[in-house]
C-alpha positions in Angstrom: -4.3 58.2 -20.3 -7.2 56.7 -22.3 -10.0 55.6 -20.1 -9.8 51.9 -21.3 -6.1 51.9 -20.7 -6.7 53.2 -17.2 -9.3 50.4 -16.5 -7.0 47.7 -18.0 -4.1 49.0 -15.8 -6.3 48.9 -12.8 -7.4 45.3 -13.5 -3.8 44.2 -14.1 -2.7 45.8 -10.8 -5.5 44.1 -8.9 -4.6 40.7 -10.5 -0.9 41.1 -9.7 -1.8 42.1 -6.1 -4.0 39.0 -5.8 -1.3 36.7 -7.2 1.3 38.2 -4.9 -1.1 37.6 -2.0 -1.7 34.0 -3.0 2.0 33.4 -3.4 2.6 34.9 0.0 0.4 32.2 1.5 2.7 29.4 0.3 5.2 28.5 2.9 8.0 26.0 2.6 7.5 23.3 5.3 10.3 20.9 6.0 9.2 17.4 6.9 11.1 14.4 8.1 10.0 10.7 8.3 11.9 7.9 10.0 10.2 4.9 8.2 9.8 4.4 4.4 8.7 1.0 3.2 9.0 -0.4 -0.3 6.8 -3.5 -0.6 7.3 -5.9 -3.5 7.1 -9.7 -3.9 10.9 -9.8 -3.8 11.3 -7.3 -1.0 8.2 -7.7 1.3 8.0 -4.7 3.6 11.6 -3.6 2.9 12.6 -0.6 5.0 14.3 1.9 2.7 14.3 4.2 5.7 14.4 3.2 9.4 15.5 4.9 12.6 19.0 3.5 12.0 19.3 5.2 8.6 19.1 8.8 7.3 15.5 9.9 7.3 13.3 10.7 4.3 13.1 14.5 4.0 10.5 16.4 2.1 10.0 20.1 1.7 6.4 20.9 0.9 5.3 24.3 -0.4 2.0 24.6 1.6 -0.8 27.1 1.0 -1.7 27.7 4.7 -5.2 28.9 3.8 -6.2 25.7 2.0 -3.8 23.0 3.2 -2.9 22.2 -0.4 0.8 21.6 -1.0 3.4 20.8 -3.7 6.6 18.9 -3.5 9.2 19.3 -6.2 11.4 16.3 -7.2 14.4 18.1 -5.9 12.7 18.5 -2.5 12.1 14.8 -2.0 15.2 13.1 -0.6 15.4 9.4 0.3 18.7 7.7 1.2 19.9 4.9 -1.1 19.0 1.5 0.4 21.6 -1.3 0.0 20.4 -4.9 0.1 21.8 -8.4 -0.2 18.6 -10.4 -1.0 17.4 -11.7 -3.4 20.7 -10.4 -5.1 23.1 -7.8 -3.8 22.5 -4.3 -5.0 20.8 -1.0 -4.1 17.7 1.0 -4.8 17.1 4.7 -4.9 13.6 6.2 -4.9 12.7 9.6 -6.2 9.8 11.6 -7.5 9.3 11.4 -11.2 7.4 14.7 -11.3 6.1 17.3 -8.9 3.7 15.8 -6.3 0.7 17.5 -4.9 -1.3 16.9 -1.8 -3.7 18.1 0.8 -3.5 18.4 4.6 -6.6 18.7 6.8 -5.3 20.3 10.1 -8.7 19.6 11.7 -8.4 15.8 11.4 -4.7 15.2 10.6 -5.6 13.5 7.3 -3.1 13.7 4.5 -3.2 12.7 0.9 -0.2 12.9 -1.6 -0.6 12.4 -5.3 2.8 11.2 -6.6 4.6 9.3 -9.3 7.7 7.6 -8.0 10.8 6.1 -9.8 12.9 3.4 -8.3 16.4 2.9 -9.7 17.5 -0.7 -8.9 21.1 -1.4 -9.3 22.2 -5.1 -9.1 25.9 -5.5 -8.5 27.6 -6.7 -11.7 24.3 -6.8 -13.6 23.5 -3.2 -14.4 20.4 -1.3 -13.4 16.6 -1.1 -13.9 14.5 2.0 -13.6 10.9 1.2 -12.5 8.0 3.7 -12.2 5.0 3.3 -10.0 2.6 5.4 -12.1 0.3 7.9 -10.4 -0.4 6.9 -6.8 -2.5 8.6 -4.1 -0.9 8.0 -0.7 -3.3 8.5 2.1 -3.5 8.3 5.9 -6.7 6.3 5.2 -4.7 3.6 3.3 -5.1 0.0 4.1 -2.3 -1.3 1.8 0.6 -2.1 1.9 0.2 -1.1 5.5 -2.5 0.9 7.3 -2.3 4.6 7.4 -2.7 6.7 10.5 -3.9 10.3 10.7 -1.5 12.8 12.2 -2.5 14.8 15.3 -4.9 17.6 14.5 -3.5 21.1 14.4 -1.2 23.1 12.2 2.0 21.3 13.4 0.4 17.8 13.5 1.9 16.6 10.2 5.2 18.3 10.9 6.1 16.8 14.3 3.3 14.3 15.2 3.0 10.5 14.8 1.2 9.3 11.6 1.6 7.3 8.4 0.3 7.3 4.8 0.7 5.0 1.9 -0.7 3.4 -1.3 -0.6 0.0 -2.9 -0.5 -1.3 -6.5 -1.6 -4.5 -8.2 1.6 -4.8 -10.2 4.4 -2.6 -11.7 5.0 -2.0 -15.4 8.2 -3.3 -16.9 11.2 -1.1 -16.3 14.0 0.1 -18.5 17.6 -1.0 -18.2 20.0 -3.9 -18.5 19.0 -5.5 -15.2 15.3 -5.5 -15.9 15.3 -9.1 -17.0 16.0 -9.9 -13.3 14.1 -7.1 -11.6 10.8 -7.2 -13.5 9.9 -10.8 -12.6 10.9 -10.3 -9.0 8.7 -7.2 -8.6 5.7 -8.4 -10.6 2.6 -8.5 -8.3 1.1 -6.6 -5.5 3.1 -4.0 -3.6 3.2 -0.5 -2.4 4.8 2.4 -0.6 4.3 3.4 3.0 5.8 6.4 4.8 5.5 7.1 8.6 6.9 9.0 11.5 7.4 7.0 14.7 5.2 4.1 13.6 7.3 1.0 12.8 6.2 -1.4 10.1 6.1 -4.2 12.7 3.6 -2.2 14.7 1.5 -1.4 11.6 1.5 -5.0 10.5 0.5 -6.2 13.9 -2.5 -3.9 13.8 -3.9 -5.8 10.8 -2.7 -9.3 11.6 -5.1 -12.0 12.6 -4.0 -14.0 15.6 -5.3 -17.6 15.7 -5.2 -20.1 18.5 -6.7 -23.5 19.0 -7.5 -25.1 22.4 -8.6 -28.5 23.6 -8.3 -30.4 26.8 -4.9 -32.1 27.1 -6.6 -35.2 28.5 -10.0 -36.8 28.0 -11.4 -40.0 29.5 -14.1 -42.3 28.2 -15.4 -45.8 28.9 -14.4 -48.5 26.4 -17.1 -48.8 23.7 -18.5 -45.3 24.3 -18.0 -42.4 21.9 -15.5 -39.8 23.2 -16.3 -36.1 22.6 -13.4 -33.8 22.2 -14.4 -30.1 22.4 -12.1 -27.8 20.4 -12.2 -24.0 20.4 -10.6 -21.8 17.6 -10.1 -18.2 18.6 -9.0 -15.1 16.5 -7.7 -12.6 19.0 -5.9 -10.5 16.3 -6.8 -7.2 14.7 -8.4 -8.4 11.5 -10.4 -11.2 9.9 -8.7 -14.1 8.2 -9.2 -16.7 5.5 -11.0 -20.0 6.3 -9.3 -22.3 8.7 -9.5 -26.1 8.6 -9.4 -27.8 12.1 -8.8 -31.6 12.1 -8.5 -34.3 14.7 -6.6 -37.5 13.8 -6.5 -40.8 15.6 -4.9 -44.2 15.0 -6.7 -47.5 14.6 -8.5 -49.1 16.3 -10.0 -45.7 17.1 -12.2 -44.3 14.4 -12.5 -42.2 12.4 -8.8 -41.9 11.8 -9.3 -38.3 10.7 -12.2 -35.8 11.0 -12.1 -32.2 9.9 -14.3 -29.1 10.3 -13.8 -25.7 8.5 -14.4 -22.3 10.0 -15.2 -19.8 7.2 -13.2 -16.6 7.6 -13.0 -16.3 11.4 -13.6 -12.6 12.3 -11.4 -10.7 14.7 -12.4 -11.3 18.3 -14.4 -14.4 17.4 -14.4 -17.8 19.0 -15.7 -21.0 17.3 -16.3 -24.2 19.4 -16.7 -27.5 17.7 -17.0 -31.1 18.9 -15.2 -34.1 17.4 -16.4 -37.6 18.1 -14.1 -40.6 18.5 -15.4 -44.2 18.5 -13.7 -46.6 20.9 -15.7 -49.8 20.3 -12.6 -51.8 19.1 -10.0 -50.1 21.3 -8.2 -51.6 24.3 -8.2 -50.2 27.8 -5.2 -47.8 27.6 -4.3 -44.3 26.6 -4.2 -43.1 22.9 -2.7 -39.9 21.4 -4.9 -37.8 19.2 -3.4 -35.1 16.9 -5.1 -31.8 16.7 -4.2 -29.5 13.7 -5.4 -26.2 12.4 -4.4 -24.3 9.2 -1.2 -22.3 9.9 -0.9 -23.4 13.6 1.4 -25.9 15.3 -0.2 -29.4 16.0 -1.3 -30.2 19.5 -1.7 -33.6 21.2 -4.8 -34.7 23.1 -4.5 -37.8 25.3 -7.6 -40.0 25.3 -7.7 -42.5 28.1 -10.0 -45.4 27.7 -11.1 -47.2 30.9 -13.3 -50.2 31.7 
């Protein structure tokens, strides 16, 4: 054989051996998830998959040496979800094209680059096919619900507890006879969230602020003096929140009849104490009811007793 042909044959043989070796590193890994959330303005945190339904199953072809994996559309299987609100119908979610991702066994972090389609069928009105466009689902996600890294180790993502997701600002118009109804209902922020053994309620609680307002139920002051009502606003939840207006209202002859203070974006774990002053110069000697309100909270009553 000519020397150049011998060299070429040797190079080809080495290339084929390397390719075969690389191919041998790719292993089909079956995955199962018992929570799959589709979040849209019309279906906030809707559970396409829950422990009471069939699971979401994914078979990933994983390169064990790098942690990179691929998921073919035929290897992504989510059960059809049937709903009654805002209109009766169903939705089926699938991959529009092969998805790729990365698993880090040292940290349990996962990313998944995917493009999803949702076929929404409205009973009697036809269907609408919506696409998400390219998304990167991640265990580091903060929307639509927070992600959680799986346990470290080669089996962490296979059997352990964790979650990954991605949000979008809005969805593009769909195609189909029912899109006139579906498009307006799904326009706006949303996302997809997938988990094993973490419920949407638990995930939501981990990012929900928890506000409370406290004040003495009774307060006493001499007639003609200025009563001081101390109020405390607390955020004992897991995240910061928007500004909160706290108000104290009184009826004449007390004054002012309404006084408000604003706490700008109370941070998680914070407490804010404020003092409201109530003038009693024209009031009679008796008890008065003051109304304490705060944005998003139930009103409370403070009894102000005026004595001689």
